[in-house]
C-alpha positions in Angstrom: 71.9 -87.5 12.9 72.4 -90.2 15.6 69.0 -90.0 16.4 67.8 -90.8 12.9 70.1 -93.6 12.4 69.1 -95.2 15.4 65.3 -94.8 14.5 66.3 -96.3 10.9 67.7 -99.4 12.7 64.5 -99.7 14.8 62.4 -99.4 11.4 64.6 -101.9 9.9 63.7 -104.2 12.7 60.0 -103.6 12.6 59.5 -103.6 8.6 59.7 -107.4 8.7 57.2 -108.0 11.4 54.7 -105.8 9.9 55.0 -107.6 6.7 54.2 -111.0 8.5 51.3 -109.1 10.0 49.9 -108.4 6.7 50.4 -112.1 5.5 48.7 -113.3 8.7 45.6 -111.2 7.7 45.6 -112.4 4.2 45.5 -116.2 5.4 43.2 -115.9 8.4 39.9 -116.2 6.4 41.4 -119.2 4.5 42.5 -120.8 8.0 38.8 -120.3 9.5 37.3 -121.6 6.3 39.3 -124.6 6.6 38.8 -125.1 10.2 34.9 -125.1 9.6 35.1 -127.5 6.8 37.1 -129.9 8.9 34.9 -129.5 12.2 31.7 -130.3 10.1 33.4 -133.3 8.5 34.4 -134.4 11.9 31.2 -133.7 13.9 28.9 -134.8 11.3 26.7 -131.8 12.2 26.2 -133.4 15.7 26.5 -131.2 18.7 24.8 -128.1 20.2 26.7 -125.6 18.0 27.2 -127.9 15.1 24.9 -125.6 12.9 26.9 -122.4 13.5 29.0 -121.4 10.6 31.0 -118.0 10.4 32.6 -118.2 7.1 31.2 -121.3 5.2 27.8 -121.2 3.2 26.3 -118.7 0.9 24.9 -116.6 3.7 28.2 -115.8 5.1 30.1 -114.9 2.0 30.1 -111.2 3.0 32.1 -111.9 6.2 34.5 -114.0 4.2 35.1 -111.3 1.6 35.3 -108.5 4.3 38.2 -110.5 5.9 40.1 -111.2 2.7 39.6 -107.7 1.8 41.1 -106.5 5.2 44.3 -108.5 4.3 44.4 -107.1 0.7 44.3 -103.4 1.7 46.3 -103.6 4.7 49.3 -100.9 4.3 52.3 -100.9 6.2 52.8 -97.2 7.1 56.5 -98.1 8.3 57.5 -98.5 4.8 56.9 -95.0 4.0 58.4 -93.7 7.3 61.4 -95.7 6.8 61.8 -94.3 3.1 61.1 -90.6 4.7 64.2 -91.3 7.5 66.6 -92.7 5.0 65.8 -89.6 2.6 66.7 -87.3 5.8 69.7 -89.1 6.6 71.1 -88.9 2.8 70.4 -85.1 2.8 71.9 -84.7 6.0 75.2 -86.7 5.0 75.2 -84.6 1.9 75.0 -81.4 3.9 77.7 -82.6 6.2 80.0 -83.5 3.1 79.5 -80.0 1.7 80.4 -78.2 5.0 83.5 -80.5 5.4 84.5 -79.9 1.8 84.1 -76.1 2.1 
C-alpha cells in the first residue's frame, strides 16, 4: 500500500510535465512556420540557404501536416497509469476497512 501511494505521488508530479510536452508538440510546427516567415522577410531571399524552407510553401505542406498530427495524436499514458493506481489504492483501502470492521 505504501509503495502504491508513493508511486501515485510520483505520477501526480509527472502528469503536468507530460501535458506540457504534448502542448509543445502542438505548437512546434506553428513556431517553425513563423520562424521561416520572419527569416524570409529579414533576409529578402539572400544568402546561400535562403531558398531552403522546411514548412513554408505548398510542396512542404505534408511535413507541416505531419508535425501538427503528432501533437494532436500524442496521448499521455501516465493518465491511464495514474487512474489505475488510484483504483488499486481505493480497492486496498476498502479491503483494509472491511478487515478492520470485521
